[in-house]
ZAMARGU-4260 file (C-alpha; in steps of 0.2 Angstrom, whole numbers, plus 5000, padded with zeros to 4 digits):
<rodrens>
0) 5000/5000/5000 | 5006/5018/4996 | 5002/5031/5009 | 5004/5050/5005 | 5006/5063/5019
5) 5010/5082/5019 | 5024/5092/5028 | 5032/5084/5043 | 5045/5097/5048 | 5056/5086/5057
10) 5042/5079/5069 | 5041/5061/5072 | 5024/5061/5080 | 5015/5057/5063 | 5026/5041/5061
15) 5024/5036/5080 | 5006/5037/5081 | 4991/5033/5070 | 4991/5022/5055 | 5009/5024/5050
20) 5014/5015/5066 | 5007/4999/5059 | 5014/4998/5042 | 5025/4984/5036 | 5039/4981/5023
25) 5027/4980/5008 | 5021/4998/5012 | 5028/5015/5005 | 5026/5032/5013 | 5028/5047/5003
30) 5031/5064/5011 | 5025/5078/4999 | 5037/5091/5004 | 5045/5099/5019 | 5052/5083/5026
35) 5063/5093/5039 | 5074/5079/5045 | 5089/5086/5036 | 5090/5103/5043 | 5105/5106/5055
40) 5114/5090/5055 | 5114/5089/5074 | 5115/5074/5085 | 5097/5075/5089 | 5092/5076/5071
45) 5103/5061/5067 | 5094/5051/5081 | 5078/5055/5073 | 5084/5049/5056 | 5091/5033/5063
50) 5074/5029/5070 | 5066/5032/5053 | 5079/5021/5045 | 5074/5007/5055 | 5056/5007/5050
55) 5051/4992/5040 | 5042/5002/5026 | 5050/5012/5012 | 5050/5031/5016 | 5051/5043/5001
60) 5051/5062/5003 | 5050/5077/4990 | 5060/5092/4995 | 5050/5108/4999 | 5054/5126/5004
65) 5061/5122/5021 | 5075/5110/5017 | 5094/5112/5019 | 5100/5108/5002 | 5118/5109/5006
70) 5116/5095/5019 | 5105/5085/5006 | 5119/5087/4993 | 5130/5076/5004 | 5120/5061/5001
75) 5124/5049/4987 | 5113/5048/4972 | 5107/5032/4965 | 5094/5025/4953 | 5078/5018/4961
80) 5059/5017/4959 | 5061/5023/4941 | 5071/5038/4943 | 5085/5047/4953 | 5085/5047/4972
85) 5097/5051/4986 | 5099/5037/4999 | 5099/5043/5017 | 5102/5025/5023 | 5090/5011/5028
90) 5074/5013/5018 | 5074/5032/5018 | 5076/5041/5001 | 5075/5059/4994 | 5067/5060/4977
95) 5078/5071/4966 | 5070/5085/4956 | 5069/5081/4937 | 5063/5064/4940 | 5045/5058/4937
100) 5040/5044/4949 | 5024/5035/4944 | 5016/5023/4957 | 5004/5011/4950 | 4995/4994/4953
105) 4988/4979/4943 | 4975/4968/4950 | 4966/4962/4935 | 4967/4962/4916 | 4959/4978/4914
110) 4972/4987/4924 | 4985/4983/4911 | 4976/4995/4899 | 4982/5010/4910 | 5000/5006/4904
115) 4997/5004/4886 | 5009/5015/4876 | 5018/5020/4892 | 5037/5022/4892 | 5048/5020/4907
120) 5067/5020/4909 | 5066/5010/4925 | 5052/4998/4931 | 5051/4991/4949 | 5038/4978/4952
125) 5035/4973/4970 | 5028/4956/4974 | 5031/4951/4956 | 5026/4933/4958 | 5008/4939/4962
130) 5006/4945/4945 | 5002/4934/4930 | 5016/4930/4917 | 5006/4939/4904 | 5006/4955/4914
135) 5025/4954/4918 | 5028/4953/4899 | 5017/4968/4895 | 5026/4978/4908 | 5043/4973/4901
140) 5037/4980/4884 | 5035/4997/4892 | 5053/4998/4896 | 5059/5009/4881 | 5064/5026/4876
145) 5076/5036/4864 | 5086/5043/4878 | 5103/5036/4884 | 5097/5032/4901 | 5100/5013/4904
150) 5084/5003/4903 | 5082/4992/4918 | 5068/4981/4927 | 5068/4976/4945 | 5058/4963/4953
155) 5056/4959/4972 | 5046/4944/4977 | 5044/4928/4987 | 5040/4911/4980 | 5022/4907/4976
160) 5008/4915/4966 | 5003/4916/4948 | 5020/4922/4941 | 5030/4910/4951 | 5034/4899/4936
165) 5039/4913/4925 | 5051/4921/4938 | 5058/4904/4943 | 5062/4899/4925 | 5071/4916/4922
170) 5081/4918/4938 | 5082/4901/4947 | 5082/4888/4933 | 5089/4900/4920 | 5080/4892/4906
175) 5079/4904/4892 | 5069/4905/4876 | 5072/4914/4859 | 5075/4932/4862 | 5080/4930/4880
180) 5098/4932/4885 | 5106/4925/4901 | 5117/4939/4904 | 5102/4951/4906 | 5095/4942/4921
185) 5103/4942/4938 | 5096/4934/4954 | 5101/4942/4971 | 5094/4931/4985 | 5090/4939/5001
190) 5085/4931/5017 | 5079/4939/5033 | 5095/4934/5041 | 5104/4946/5029 | 5094/4961/5036
195) 5103/4964/5052 | 5095/4981/5054 | 5078/4973/5054 | 5082/4959/5066 | 5090/4972/5078
200) 5074/4983/5077 | 5062/4968/5078 | 5071/4953/5085 | 5054/4943/5086 | 5052/4944/5067
205) 5063/4928/5064 | 5052/4918/5077 | 5037/4924/5068 | 5043/4917/5052 | 5048/4901/5060
210) 5030/4899/5066 | 5023/4900/5049 | 5015/4884/5041 | 5028/4872/5033 | 5026/4878/5015
215) 5026/4897/5019 | 5041/4894/5031 | 5051/4885/5017 | 5047/4899/5005 | 5048/4915/5015
220) 5062/4909/5028 | 5072/4897/5018 | 5070/4904/5001 | 5065/4888/4993 | 5057/4890/4975
225) 5051/4872/4973 | 5038/4873/4986 | 5026/4888/4990 | 5010/4891/4999 | 4994/4887/4989
230) 5003/4875/4977 | 4991/4861/4972 | 5003/4847/4969 | 5014/4850/4984 | 5022/4833/4984
235) 5029/4835/4966 | 5048/4835/4966 | 5060/4839/4952 | 5077/4834/4959 | 5092/4832/4946
240) 5102/4824/4959 | 5090/4809/4958 | 5086/4808/4940 | 5096/4792/4939 | 5092/4782/4955
245) 5073/4788/4953 | 5071/4790/4972 | 5063/4805/4980 | 5060/4813/4963 | 5046/4812/4950
250) 5057/4818/4935 | 5069/4805/4929 | 5081/4802/4914 | 5073/4794/4899 | 5076/4775/4895
255) 5071/4763/4882 | 5054/4756/4885 | 5053/4737/4887 | 5042/4730/4873 | 5031/4721/4885
260) 5025/4736/4894 | 5009/4744/4889 | 5007/4761/4882 | 4993/4773/4885 | 4989/4790/4877
265) 4979/4804/4886 | 4972/4819/4877 | 4964/4835/4881 | 4957/4845/4866 | 4961/4864/4864
270) 4961/4877/4850 | 4962/4894/4856 | 4969/4887/4872 | 4983/4873/4871 | 4978/4855/4867
275) 4988/4842/4876 | 4993/4824/4872 | 5003/4813/4883 | 5010/4796/4880 | 5013/4785/4896
280) 5022/4768/4898 | 5015/4756/4912 | 5027/4744/4920 | 5022/4727/4928 | 5019/4735/4945
285) 5007/4748/4938 | 5019/4763/4939 | 5015/4775/4925 | 5029/4785/4916 | 5025/4800/4905
290) 5038/4797/4891 | 5032/4809/4878 | 5020/4824/4875 | 5013/4835/4861 | 5008/4852/4868
295) 4999/4864/4857 | 5006/4880/4864 | 5013/4895/4855 | 5026/4899/4869 | 5015/4912/4877
300) 5007/4906/4893 | 4990/4897/4890 | 4989/4902/4872 | 4985/4889/4859 | 4992/4886/4842
305) 4975/4885/4834 | 4977/4869/4826 | 4961/4861/4819 | 4957/4843/4825 | 4962/4836/4808
310) 4980/4844/4810 | 4981/4838/4829 | 4977/4820/4825 | 4988/4820/4809 | 5003/4825/4820
315) 4999/4812/4833 | 4997/4799/4820 | 5014/4804/4813 | 5023/4803/4830 | 5015/4786/4834
320) 5021/4779/4817 | 5039/4785/4818 | 5045/4787/4836 | 5055/4771/4842 | 5046/4771/4859
325) 5028/4770/4850 | 5031/4763/4833 | 5022/4746/4830 | 5014/4746/4847 | 4996/4744/4853
330) 4991/4761/4861 | 4977/4763/4873 | 4969/4780/4873 | 4959/4790/4885 | 4951/4807/4883
335) 4939/4820/4889 | 4921/4814/4885 | 4918/4831/4877 | 4926/4826/4861 | 4912/4814/4858
340) 4900/4829/4856 | 4892/4829/4839 | 4878/4842/4842 | 4887/4854/4830 | 4892/4842/4817
345) 4906/4829/4816 | 4913/4826/4833 | 4931/4828/4837 | 4932/4809/4840 | 4926/4805/4823
350) 4940/4815/4816 | 4952/4805/4827 | 4945/4789/4820 | 4950/4794/4802 | 4968/4794/4808
355) 4966/4777/4816 | 4967/4785/4834 | 4956/4777/4846 | 4950/4783/4864 | 4939/4777/4877
360) 4929/4790/4887 | 4939/4796/4902 | 4931/4799/4919 | 4932/4817/4920 | 4927/4819/4939
365) 4939/4832/4945 | 4941/4829/4964 | 4943/4810/4962 | 4955/4813/4947 | 4966/4825/4957
370) 4966/4812/4972 | 4972/4799/4960 | 4987/4810/4955 | 4990/4814/4973 | 4990/4795/4977
375) 5002/4791/4963 | 5014/4806/4967 | 5016/4800/4985 | 5033/4792/4989 | 5034/4775/4998
380) 5046/4772/5013 | 5061/4770/5000 | 5057/4786/4990 | 5048/4778/4975 | 5032/4785/4968
385) 5019/4778/4956 | 5021/4792/4943 | 5037/4797/4934 | 5040/4811/4921 | 5054/4810/4908
390) 5065/4826/4907 | 5059/4829/4890 | 5041/4832/4895 | 5044/4851/4897 | 5025/4856/4897
395) 5021/4844/4912 | 5037/4851/4921 | 5032/4869/4918 | 5014/4869/4921 | 5009/4856/4934
400) 5020/4861/4948 | 5014/4879/4947 | 4995/4875/4948 | 4987/4883/4963 | 4972/4879/4974
405) 4955/4887/4969 | 4949/4901/4980 | 4931/4895/4979 | 4933/4876/4978 | 4944/4870/4992
410) 4948/4853/4985 | 4950/4859/4967 | 4963/4868/4958 | 4961/4886/4950 | 4954/4882/4933
415) 4960/4900/4927 | 4977/4893/4926 | 4986/4883/4913 | 4979/4866/4918 | 4978/4857/4901
420) 4992/4844/4905 | 4985/4841/4922 | 4968/4837/4915 | 4974/4824/4902 | 4985/4817/4916
425) 4970/4816/4927 | 4961/4806/4914 | 4975/4793/4913 | 4976/4791/4932 | 4957/4789/4933
430) 4958/4775/4919 | 4971/4766/4931 | 4965/4770/4948 | 4975/4765/4963 | 4972/4765/4982
435) 4981/4777/4993 | 4998/4771/5000 | 4996/4764/5018 | 5008/4771/5030 | 5012/4758/5043
440) 5016/4765/5060 | 5021/4755/5075 | 5010/4755/5090 | 5018/4763/5105 | 5025/4752/5118
445) 5014/4753/5134 | 5025/4744/5146 | 5043/4739/5146 | 5047/4729/5162 | 5063/4722/5156
450) 5070/4739/5150 | 5072/4731/5132 | 5070/4748/5124 | 5084/4756/5134 | 5096/4742/5129
455) 5095/4746/5110
</rodrens>
């Protein structure tokens, strides 16, 4: 939240009382002139400044007619908040004349219209992971201009939120697409233990973070980007250290599929939104392996390639006729029952039949389907799950871990997200349901007259 206030004239009362007293690190206070805490350079004045520097919020002030400009000139200038500022230490900054500081917000798609055609030299986005990838890309397009001022974009954020996958890909995993250059992205990790000024001013803050729920604690205190609060598939693990031994990870290195294993195909139709087709191998123990996938996405989040059903199934037929893992095999198919709808003419499934691609109607109940995926992702005592994903299945690895819980249906995921891979994976799991893993726990010893436990 941004708070605006008028002249303070070197008086701390406004900061010590009222609403400003309760502000946190995500808040910004702007004093619109006559700050008054840089006037005579006395020890008393420095004591007041030191108190302001220890506030958790960011404090900006514009100079007025009652400032000591000679004293202000001693503070170093730097680039922040989209312009030139002077740092007075801590989170206190003087906004230099000649800069235009624009404070904005974005809470929905309509808010992005406010920035259409805008030009900025520097853009700073707070809590960037709470914004959708589409919005973050649009903000980046506003970073332009003909002057020689270096164009920069800064993100501050914690793990979790709609933009988590985008930020993680660029700064944590460092996986870049066409037009993105690695040297333009730098990640500067910061944990609460790095902020000694905050811990001295608020020593209980560390204990407050330690008391958070597990997922929030791992993300906010430990800085883990593989887990975050609200993550729907919290058990999903992508650990390169275990790609070979296949323990305590769901992502593994590819291997040749034995001919005696059965092969399945799962499918979710899409046109304006991405379509998704996954191929799965099933071993003798019923464990499923996602070995290949065809994902109809343009590269922009949740944007389909607009292939007709004819083109989709022609490409699926080509892959199954040529790929060594699929060629010559009998493939069982499962798909969303919606493709059997013929109320508007030829159904999508009828188009599939023309290419010798067969499906059975999938069970599309959402909650039981998600539970089946949870059951399969659970690790046993030795670290082996019942669902694996080959490293080449990038769409699964990108979209499924970033899915969030619905805000209205507590057991469902947020359907506004890119859930097409998850949907067709759900159909596959419902076609081969398994019971939840049983966790055997030993009964506590009620009596030990011979002290046998003590001798162990």
